[in-house]
Backbone as a printed PyTorch tensor [residue, N CA C, xyz], in Angstrom:
tensor([[[  0.8150,  -1.2000,   0.0000],
         [  0.0000,   0.0000,   0.0000],
         [  0.8560,   1.2600,   0.0000]],

        [[  2.0580,   1.1580,   0.5610],
         [  2.9190,   2.3280,   0.5350],
         [  3.2840,   2.6810,  -0.9040]],

        [[  3.5010,   1.6570,  -1.7280],
         [  3.8520,   1.9080,  -3.1220],
         [  2.6540,   2.4590,  -3.8920]],

        [[  1.4830,   1.8950,  -3.6690],
         [  0.2930,   2.3780,  -4.3700],
         [ -0.0150,   3.8340,  -4.0390]],

        [[  0.2190,   4.2220,  -2.8080],
         [ -0.0550,   5.6030,  -2.4120],
         [  1.1660,   6.5000,  -2.5700]],

        [[  2.2700,   5.9410,  -3.0940],
         [  3.5130,   6.6900,  -3.3090],
         [  3.9640,   7.3830,  -2.0170]],

        [[  3.9910,   6.5990,  -0.9410],
         [  4.3500,   7.1020,   0.3820],
         [  5.6270,   6.4320,   0.8550]],

        [[  6.5780,   7.2350,   1.3020],
         [  7.8080,   6.6960,   1.8690],
         [  7.5170,   6.2250,   3.2910]],

        [[  7.8200,   4.9660,   3.6220],
         [  7.5500,   4.4890,   4.9860],
         [  8.5290,   5.0940,   5.9920]],

        [[  8.2410,   6.3170,   6.4080],
         [  9.1100,   7.0390,   7.3310],
         [  8.3880,   7.1510,   8.6710]],

        [[  8.7880,   6.2940,   9.6150],
         [  8.1360,   6.2770,  10.9210],
         [  8.9120,   7.0710,  11.9690]],

        [[  9.8450,   7.9100,  11.5330],
         [ 10.5900,   8.7250,  12.4890],
         [  9.6870,   9.8450,  13.0060]],

        [[  9.9580,  10.2400,  14.2260],
         [  9.1920,  11.3080,  14.8650],
         [ 10.0950,  12.5190,  14.9640]],

        [[  9.5810,  13.6620,  14.5730],
         [ 10.4020,  14.8690,  14.4560],
         [ 10.7400,  15.5270,  15.7930]],

        [[  9.9210,  15.3440,  16.8010],
         [ 10.1600,  15.9890,  18.0970],
         [ 10.8930,  15.0260,  19.0250]],

        [[ 11.9860,  15.4710,  19.6640],
         [ 12.8170,  14.5560,  20.4660],
         [ 12.0820,  13.8900,  21.6300]],

        [[ 11.2700,  14.6400,  22.3810],
         [ 10.5680,  14.0330,  23.5200],
         [  9.5600,  12.9940,  23.0360]],

        [[  8.8660,  13.3160,  21.9840],
         [  7.8920,  12.3750,  21.4380],
         [  8.5900,  11.1720,  20.8260]],

        [[  9.7730,  11.3880,  20.2760],
         [ 10.5230,  10.2730,  19.6790],
         [ 10.9030,   9.2500,  20.7370]],

        [[ 11.1010,   9.7020,  21.9690],
         [ 11.4070,   8.7700,  23.0580],
         [ 10.1450,   8.0810,  23.5690]],

        [[  9.0340,   8.7850,  23.5760],
         [  7.7950,   8.2330,  24.1340],
         [  7.1000,   7.2600,  23.1850]],

        [[  7.1950,   7.4910,  21.8820],
         [  6.4730,   6.6580,  20.9180],
         [  6.8490,   5.1840,  21.0020]],

        [[  8.1330,   4.8140,  20.9130],
         [  8.4540,   3.3830,  21.0070],
         [  8.1280,   2.7920,  22.3710]],

        [[  8.2340,   3.6030,  23.4210],
         [  7.9220,   3.1060,  24.7620],
         [  6.4400,   2.7600,  24.8600]],

        [[  5.5750,   3.6420,  24.3720],
         [  4.1310,   3.3810,  24.4310],
         [  3.7580,   2.1420,  23.6210]],

        [[  4.2600,   2.0620,  22.4010],
         [  3.9060,   0.9270,  21.5470],
         [  4.5040,  -0.3620,  22.0900]],

        [[  5.7610,  -0.3170,  22.5360],
         [  6.4070,  -1.5280,  23.0690],
         [  5.7600,  -1.9760,  24.3720]],

        [[  5.4620,  -1.0330,  25.2610],
         [  4.8150,  -1.3790,  26.5230],
         [  3.4290,  -1.9790,  26.2740]],

        [[  2.7010,  -1.4240,  25.3210],
         [  1.4110,  -2.0040,  24.9630],
         [  1.5470,  -3.4220,  24.4530]],

        [[  2.5700,  -3.6700,  23.6510],
         [  2.8090,  -5.0150,  23.1240],
         [  3.1860,  -5.9810,  24.2330]],

        [[  4.0610,  -5.5480,  25.1350],
         [  4.4800,  -6.4080,  26.2490],
         [  3.2910,  -6.7420,  27.1450]],

        [[  2.4540,  -5.7540,  27.4460],
         [  1.2670,  -6.0140,  28.2730],
         [  0.3150,  -6.9890,  27.5890]],

        [[  0.1430,  -6.8450,  26.2960],
         [ -0.7200,  -7.7660,  25.5600],
         [ -0.1850,  -9.1900,  25.6280]],

        [[  1.0910,  -9.3620,  25.3550],
         [  1.6940, -10.7000,  25.3830],
         [  1.6800, -11.2730,  26.7950]],

        [[  1.9880, -10.4470,  27.8000],
         [  1.9770, -10.8990,  29.1870],
         [  0.5760, -11.3570,  29.6040]],

        [[ -0.4360, -10.5860,  29.2240],
         [ -1.8030, -10.9750,  29.5480],
         [ -2.2000, -12.2950,  28.9150]],

        [[ -1.8010, -12.5030,  27.6760],
         [ -2.1190, -13.7650,  26.9950],
         [ -1.4000, -14.9300,  27.6580]],

        [[ -0.1300, -14.7430,  28.0130],
         [  0.6350, -15.8120,  28.6730],
         [  0.0140, -16.1670,  30.0180]],

        [[ -0.3560, -15.1600,  30.8110],
         [ -0.9770, -15.4080,  32.1150],
         [ -2.2990, -16.1500,  31.9380]],

        [[ -3.0930, -15.7540,  30.9600],
         [ -4.3720, -16.4230,  30.7300],
         [ -4.1710, -17.8750,  30.3170]],

        [[ -3.2130, -18.1240,  29.4420],
         [ -2.9840, -19.4950,  28.9740],
         [ -2.4380, -20.3710,  30.0950]],

        [[ -1.4820, -19.8460,  30.8710],
         [ -0.8450, -20.6600,  31.9070],
         [ -1.7140, -20.8570,  33.1440]],

        [[ -2.3390, -19.7760,  33.6240],
         [ -3.0430, -19.8660,  34.8980],
         [ -4.5230, -19.5050,  34.8330]],

        [[ -4.9050, -18.6310,  33.9290],
         [ -6.2910, -18.1530,  33.8850],
         [ -7.3030, -19.2340,  33.5920]],

        [[ -6.9860, -20.0930,  32.6330],
         [ -7.9340, -21.1480,  32.2640],
         [ -8.1060, -22.1640,  33.3890]],

        [[ -7.0360, -22.4110,  34.1440],
         [ -7.0940, -23.4280,  35.1970],
         [ -7.6000, -22.8750,  36.5260]],

        [[ -7.1780, -21.6580,  36.8880],
         [ -7.4690, -21.1330,  38.2250],
         [ -8.5020, -20.0130,  38.2540]],

        [[ -8.8390, -19.4460,  37.1340],
         [ -9.8480, -18.3850,  37.1050],
         [ -9.3410, -17.0750,  37.6740]],

        [[-10.1350, -16.4860,  38.5600],
         [ -9.7670, -15.2040,  39.1770],
         [ -8.5520, -15.3610,  40.0600]],

        [[ -7.6920, -14.4070,  40.1860],
         [ -7.5960, -13.0680,  39.6080],
         [ -6.8890, -13.0490,  38.2490]],

        [[ -6.5170, -14.2230,  37.7410],
         [ -5.7400, -14.2800,  36.5030],
         [ -6.5470, -13.8250,  35.2920]],

        [[ -7.8300, -14.1570,  35.2570],
         [ -8.6360, -13.7250,  34.1180],
         [ -8.8350, -12.2110,  34.1270]],

        [[ -8.9780, -11.6260,  35.3030],
         [ -9.0970, -10.1670,  35.3920],
         [ -7.8030,  -9.4900,  34.9700]],

        [[ -6.6650, -10.0660,  35.3690],
         [ -5.3740,  -9.5310,  34.9370],
         [ -5.2640,  -9.5870,  33.4180]],

        [[ -5.7120, -10.6910,  32.8440],
         [ -5.6800, -10.8550,  31.3870],
         [ -6.4940,  -9.7550,  30.7030]],

        [[ -7.7200,  -9.5580,  31.1590],
         [ -8.5960,  -8.5560,  30.5460],
         [ -7.9970,  -7.1600,  30.6890]],

        [[ -7.5290,  -6.8230,  31.8860],
         [ -6.9460,  -5.4950,  32.1170],
         [ -5.6970,  -5.2780,  31.2780]],

        [[ -4.8310,  -6.2830,  31.2070],
         [ -3.5850,  -6.1040,  30.4570],
         [ -3.8390,  -5.9990,  28.9580]],

        [[ -4.8050,  -6.7340,  28.4410],
         [ -5.1170,  -6.6300,  27.0100],
         [ -5.7010,  -5.2540,  26.6960]],

        [[ -6.6430,  -4.7850,  27.5120],
         [ -7.2280,  -3.4650,  27.2580],
         [ -6.2070,  -2.3530,  27.4530]],

        [[ -5.4190,  -2.4310,  28.5170],
         [ -4.4190,  -1.4000,  28.7670],
         [ -3.3330,  -1.4120,  27.6900]],

        [[ -2.8840,  -2.5930,  27.2990],
         [ -1.8760,  -2.6970,  26.2450],
         [ -2.3780,  -2.1470,  24.9270]],

        [[ -3.6100,  -2.4520,  24.5910],
         [ -4.1920,  -1.9300,  23.3540],
         [ -4.3550,  -0.4170,  23.4310]],

        [[ -4.7720,   0.0970,  24.5820],
         [ -4.9320,   1.5430,  24.7440],
         [ -3.5880,   2.2590,  24.6270]],

        [[ -2.5370,   1.7140,  25.2500],
         [ -1.2150,   2.3360,  25.1460],
         [ -0.7150,   2.3350,  23.7060]],

        [[ -0.9030,   1.2240,  23.0120],
         [ -0.4910,   1.1650,  21.6110],
         [ -1.3020,   2.1440,  20.7630]],

        [[ -2.5960,   2.2730,  21.0550],
         [ -3.4300,   3.2190,  20.3110],
         [ -2.9750,   4.6540,  20.5510]],

        [[ -2.6100,   4.9760,  21.7910],
         [ -2.0770,   6.3130,  22.0850],
         [ -0.7860,   6.5380,  21.3040]],

        [[  0.0770,   5.5160,  21.2560],
         [  1.3160,   5.6290,  20.4840],
         [  1.0520,   5.8290,  19.0070]],

        [[  0.0790,   5.1160,  18.4580],
         [ -0.2540,   5.2590,  17.0390],
         [ -0.8240,   6.6460,  16.7540]],

        [[ -1.7190,   7.1180,  17.6080],
         [ -2.2960,   8.4540,  17.4200],
         [ -1.2170,   9.5160,  17.5660]],

        [[ -0.3140,   9.3220,  18.5300],
         [  0.7920,  10.2610,  18.6930],
         [  1.6860,  10.2600,  17.4510]],

        [[  1.9560,   9.0790,  16.9020],
         [  2.7430,   9.0030,  15.6750],
         [  2.0510,   9.7120,  14.5270]],

        [[  0.7300,   9.5750,  14.4460],
         [ -0.0340,  10.2390,  13.3980],
         [  0.0290,  11.7540,  13.5510]],

        [[ -0.0490,  12.2420,  14.7840],
         [ -0.0520,  13.6830,  15.0180],
         [  1.3350,  14.3070,  14.9250]],

        [[  2.3680,  13.5730,  15.3290],
         [  3.7140,  14.1460,  15.4100],
         [  4.6050,  13.7050,  14.2530]],

        [[  4.4120,  12.4860,  13.7740],
         [  5.2580,  11.9680,  12.7040],
         [  4.7440,  12.3640,  11.3320]],

        [[  5.1880,  11.6260,  10.3300],
         [  4.7460,  11.8510,   8.9600],
         [  3.3060,  11.3560,   8.8290]],

        [[  2.3800,  12.2880,   8.6670],
         [  0.9550,  11.9510,   8.6820],
         [  0.5800,  10.9560,   7.5810]],

        [[  1.1460,  11.1270,   6.4250],
         [  0.7940,  10.2470,   5.3030],
         [  1.2340,   8.8060,   5.5760]],

        [[  2.4410,   8.6420,   6.1130],
         [  2.9410,   7.3020,   6.4320],
         [  2.0490,   6.6210,   7.4530]],

        [[  1.7380,   7.3240,   8.5250],
         [  0.9180,   6.7420,   9.5840],
         [ -0.5040,   6.4840,   9.1100]],

        [[ -1.0500,   7.3730,   8.2870],
         [ -2.4020,   7.1720,   7.7740],
         [ -2.4740,   5.9410,   6.8740]],

        [[ -1.4740,   5.7590,   6.0140],
         [ -1.4380,   4.5650,   5.1580],
         [ -1.3340,   3.3150,   6.0210]],

        [[ -0.5000,   3.3600,   7.0650],
         [ -0.3620,   2.1960,   7.9470],
         [ -1.6630,   1.8970,   8.6850]],

        [[ -2.3110,   2.9260,   9.2120],
         [ -3.5460,   2.7150,   9.9690],
         [ -4.6470,   2.1600,   9.0630]],

        [[ -4.8180,   2.7650,   7.8940],
         [ -5.9050,   2.3420,   7.0050],
         [ -5.6300,   0.9720,   6.3930]],

        [[ -4.4300,   0.7930,   5.8190],
         [ -4.1760,  -0.4680,   5.1050],
         [ -3.5720,  -1.5440,   5.9890]],

        [[ -2.6760,  -1.1630,   6.8940],
         [ -1.9710,  -2.1520,   7.6940],
         [ -2.7280,  -2.6350,   8.9110]],

        [[ -3.7070,  -1.8650,   9.3500],
         [ -4.4720,  -2.2760,  10.5300],
         [ -5.9380,  -2.5480,  10.1540]],

        [[ -6.6410,  -1.5290,   9.6710],
         [ -8.0850,  -1.6700,   9.4400],
         [ -8.3910,  -2.5860,   8.2550]],

        [[ -7.8250,  -2.2810,   7.0910],
         [ -8.1110,  -3.0880,   5.9010],
         [ -7.6110,  -4.5220,   6.0620]],

        [[ -6.4190,  -4.6730,   6.6370],
         [ -5.8830,  -6.0250,   6.8530],
         [ -6.7640,  -6.8200,   7.8130]],

        [[ -7.2980,  -6.1800,   8.8410],
         [ -8.1850,  -6.8680,   9.7820],
         [ -9.4880,  -7.2940,   9.1190]],

        [[-10.0470,  -6.4290,   8.2870],
         [-11.2960,  -6.7730,   7.6030],
         [-11.1010,  -7.9210,   6.6120]],

        [[-10.0320,  -7.8540,   5.8150],
         [ -9.7680,  -8.9290,   4.8500],
         [ -9.5040, -10.2410,   5.5780]],

        [[ -8.7050, -10.1850,   6.6300],
         [ -8.4140, -11.3860,   7.4050],
         [ -9.6750, -11.9430,   8.0620]],

        [[-10.5300, -11.0520,   8.5640],
         [-11.7790, -11.4920,   9.1840],
         [-12.7060, -12.1710,   8.1970]],

        [[-12.8120, -11.6150,   6.9910],
         [-13.6500, -12.2430,   5.9620],
         [-13.0920, -13.6040,   5.5940]],

        [[-11.7870, -13.6450,   5.3630],
         [-11.1430, -14.9080,   4.9640],
         [-11.2860, -15.9700,   6.0600]],

        [[-10.9380, -15.6120,   7.2770],
         [-10.9500, -16.5820,   8.3700],
         [-12.3380, -17.0620,   8.7340]],

        [[-13.2790, -16.1360,   8.8640],
         [-14.6230, -16.5480,   9.2590],
         [-15.3390, -17.2860,   8.1300]],

        [[-15.0700, -16.9230,   6.8890],
         [-15.6640, -17.6740,   5.7760],
         [-15.1010, -19.0860,   5.7190]],

        [[-13.8120, -19.2240,   5.9940],
         [-13.2020, -20.5540,   5.9980],
         [-13.8170, -21.4310,   7.0800]],

        [[-14.0520, -20.8650,   8.2540],
         [-14.5920, -21.6560,   9.3610],
         [-16.0920, -21.9220,   9.2560]],

        [[-16.8310, -21.0040,   8.6300],
         [-18.2870, -21.1590,   8.6350],
         [-18.8680, -21.5220,   7.2720]],

        [[-18.5120, -20.7930,   6.2470],
         [-19.1330, -21.0090,   4.9390],
         [-18.5240, -22.1850,   4.1880]],

        [[-17.2010, -22.3400,   4.2990],
         [-16.5350, -23.4310,   3.5780],
         [-16.3670, -24.6690,   4.4420]],

        [[-16.6740, -24.5440,   5.7400],
         [-16.6210, -25.6620,   6.6930],
         [-15.2960, -26.4070,   6.6830]],

        [[-14.2140, -25.6630,   6.7050],
         [-12.9050, -26.2920,   6.8150],
         [-12.5380, -26.4160,   8.2790]],

        [[-11.4740, -27.0700,   8.6300],
         [-11.2450, -27.8880,   9.8110],
         [-12.4090, -28.0430,  10.7750]],

        [[-12.6370, -27.1630,  11.7610],
         [-13.7940, -27.4420,  12.6180],
         [-15.0280, -26.7960,  11.9960]],

        [[-15.9290, -27.5720,  11.4380],
         [-17.0760, -26.9560,  10.7660],
         [-17.9940, -26.2390,  11.7490]],

        [[-18.3410, -25.0400,  11.4020],
         [-19.2970, -24.2520,  12.1790],
         [-20.4960, -23.9640,  11.2870]],

        [[-21.6510, -23.7310,  11.8660],
         [-22.8140, -23.4150,  11.0260],
         [-22.6410, -22.0570,  10.3420]],

        [[-23.2610, -21.9070,   9.1950],
         [-23.1550, -20.6570,   8.4310],
         [-23.7160, -19.4680,   9.2070]],

        [[-24.6340, -19.7210,  10.1370],
         [-25.2120, -18.6310,  10.9320],
         [-24.1850, -17.9990,  11.8660]],

        [[-23.1070, -18.6950,  12.1270],
         [-22.0780, -18.1780,  13.0400],
         [-21.0890, -17.2570,  12.3390]],

        [[-21.3190, -16.9520,  11.0560],
         [-20.3670, -16.1180,  10.3150],
         [-20.1450, -14.7690,  10.9830]],

        [[-21.2130, -14.0330,  11.2990],
         [-21.0470, -12.6820,  11.8380],
         [-20.4180, -12.6590,  13.2270]],

        [[-20.7970, -13.5180,  14.1610],
         [-20.0740, -13.5210,  15.4410],
         [-18.5950, -13.8900,  15.2830]],

        [[-18.3050, -14.8660,  14.4240],
         [-16.9050, -15.2510,  14.1970],
         [-16.1580, -14.1050,  13.5240]],

        [[-16.7910, -13.4680,  12.5490],
         [-16.1800, -12.3410,  11.8460],
         [-15.8690, -11.1950,  12.8050]],

        [[-16.8210, -10.8580,  13.6640],
         [-16.6230,  -9.7660,  14.6220],
         [-15.4680, -10.0710,  15.5690]],

        [[-15.4490, -11.2660,  16.1260],
         [-14.3590, -11.6430,  17.0240],
         [-13.0190, -11.6700,  16.3250]],

        [[-13.0030, -12.1560,  15.1040],
         [-11.7610, -12.2430,  14.3320],
         [-11.2100, -10.8460,  14.0510]],

        [[-12.0770,  -9.9290,  13.6160],
         [-11.6410,  -8.5690,  13.2880],
         [-11.1610,  -7.8420,  14.5370]],

        [[-11.8790,  -7.9680,  15.6410],
         [-11.4510,  -7.3070,  16.8800],
         [-10.1080,  -7.8600,  17.3360]],

        [[ -9.9380,  -9.1670,  17.2760],
         [ -8.6500,  -9.7660,  17.6390],
         [ -7.5270,  -9.2900,  16.7490]],

        [[ -7.7850,  -9.2090,  15.4490],
         [ -6.7630,  -8.7140,  14.5260],
         [ -6.4480,  -7.2430,  14.7650]],

        [[ -7.4650,  -6.4450,  15.0450],
         [ -7.2150,  -5.0310,  15.3330],
         [ -6.2960,  -4.8780,  16.5390]],

        [[ -6.5270,  -5.6840,  17.5640],
         [ -5.6850,  -5.6200,  18.7590],
         [ -4.2550,  -6.0240,  18.4300]],

        [[ -4.0860,  -7.1370,  17.7490],
         [ -2.7390,  -7.6400,  17.4510],
         [ -2.0110,  -6.7260,  16.4760]],

        [[ -2.6730,  -6.2880,  15.4220],
         [ -1.9990,  -5.4450,  14.4370],
         [ -1.6820,  -4.0590,  14.9870]],

        [[ -2.5180,  -3.5430,  15.8870],
         [ -2.2190,  -2.2240,  16.4460],
         [ -1.1080,  -2.2830,  17.4840]],

        [[ -0.8790,  -3.4280,  18.0900],
         [  0.1950,  -3.5160,  19.0840],
         [  1.4410,  -4.1510,  18.4880]],

        [[  1.3960,  -5.4350,  18.2370],
         [  2.5860,  -6.1620,  17.7870],
         [  3.0040,  -5.7250,  16.3820]],

        [[  2.0420,  -5.6170,  15.4720],
         [  2.3700,  -5.2190,  14.1000],
         [  2.9860,  -3.8370,  14.0250]],

        [[  2.4310,  -2.8860,  14.7680],
         [  2.9710,  -1.5310,  14.7600],
         [  4.3430,  -1.4850,  15.4130]],

        [[  4.5260,  -2.2130,  16.5100],
         [  5.8390,  -2.2360,  17.1670],
         [  6.9050,  -2.7830,  16.2250]],

        [[  6.5920,  -3.8590,  15.5290],
         [  7.5590,  -4.4240,  14.5820],
         [  7.8150,  -3.4800,  13.4180]],

        [[  6.7740,  -2.8610,  12.8980],
         [  6.9320,  -1.9590,  11.7630],
         [  7.7650,  -0.7350,  12.1300]],

        [[  7.4990,  -0.1420,  13.2790],
         [  8.2370,   1.0490,  13.6980],
         [  9.6950,   0.7170,  13.9920]],

        [[  9.9450,  -0.4370,  14.6020],
         [ 11.3250,  -0.7620,  14.9720],
         [ 12.1270,  -1.3420,  13.8160]],

        [[ 11.4970,  -2.0920,  12.9200],
         [ 12.2550,  -2.7600,  11.8610],
         [ 12.3290,  -1.9920,  10.5470]],

        [[ 11.4570,  -1.0220,  10.3170],
         [ 11.5090,  -0.2660,   9.0630],
         [ 12.8280,   0.4710,   8.8820]],

        [[ 13.3600,   1.1740,   9.8950],
         [ 14.6650,   1.8240,   9.6970],
         [ 15.7870,   0.8220,   9.4140]],

        [[ 15.7440,  -0.3300,  10.0610],
         [ 16.7570,  -1.3640,   9.8170],
         [ 16.6330,  -1.8770,   8.3880]],

        [[ 15.4190,  -2.1380,   7.9610],
         [ 15.1600,  -2.6320,   6.6130],
         [ 15.6050,  -1.6180,   5.5610]],

        [[ 15.3740,  -0.3280,   5.8250],
         [ 15.7400,   0.7100,   4.8570],
         [ 17.2520,   0.8570,   4.7200]],

        [[ 18.0120,   0.4800,   5.7540],
         [ 19.4790,   0.5780,   5.6830],
         [ 20.1110,  -0.6030,   4.9610]],

        [[ 19.3880,  -1.6750,   4.7590],
         [ 19.9570,  -2.8630,   4.1210],
         [ 19.7890,  -2.7910,   2.6080]],

        [[ 20.3700,  -3.7620,   1.9350],
         [ 20.2370,  -3.8420,   0.4900],
         [ 18.8830,  -4.3520,   0.0470]],

        [[ 18.0600,  -4.8000,   0.9990],
         [ 16.7250,  -5.2920,   0.6550],
         [ 15.7710,  -4.1720,   0.2460]],

        [[ 16.0410,  -2.9770,   0.7350],
         [ 15.1590,  -1.8520,   0.4420],
         [ 15.5380,  -1.2700,  -0.9150]],

        [[ 14.6520,  -1.4000,  -1.8740],
         [ 14.8900,  -0.8950,  -3.2220],
         [ 13.8140,   0.1310,  -3.5300]],

        [[ 14.2360,   1.3730,  -3.7560],
         [ 13.2670,   2.4130,  -4.1110],
         [ 12.6010,   2.0470,  -5.4270]],

        [[ 11.3860,   2.4540,  -5.5760],
         [ 10.5390,   2.1680,  -6.7350],
         [ 10.0470,   0.7200,  -6.7440]],

        [[ 10.4900,  -0.1030,  -5.7910],
         [  9.9530,  -1.4580,  -5.6950],
         [  9.0160,  -1.5380,  -4.5020]],

        [[  9.5330,  -1.1960,  -3.3130],
         [  8.7020,  -1.2040,  -2.1110],
         [  7.8550,   0.0540,  -2.0440]],

        [[  8.4200,   1.1580,  -2.5030],
         [  7.7200,   2.4430,  -2.4280],
         [  7.7300,   3.0880,  -3.7880]]])
């Protein structure tokens, strides 16, 4: 999408204080999300409270911190780069993935067959889950690895952008 919109993937932040806060917010949100999932898998399913409450709080807080980081990047960084990432890398990718995944599980009845009536609940859950993951982990990886990628020989102008 960066190439289609003729946008250079520049995730640098122009203001020094904000440049320090942006990776911290996005990374902390990602760590909280992963920590909450690990706690839920290891202890929440077996022991219940307080582990399930920790899971819910950490997922919501991690997503909120990452969202603040993304909005801050949009306001302080290169607006076009962040807008392309938000629209295509988070929202559009979540919708396409939700259609693909929920159709596979319900309409095409692949691995665990579900009734076709379950399409919309599965689609909603799939899209919300993707929005959470792409706004935290995907953004953290994109912000941290794009400068590294641009310095290597893999980055070819007019191909990626």
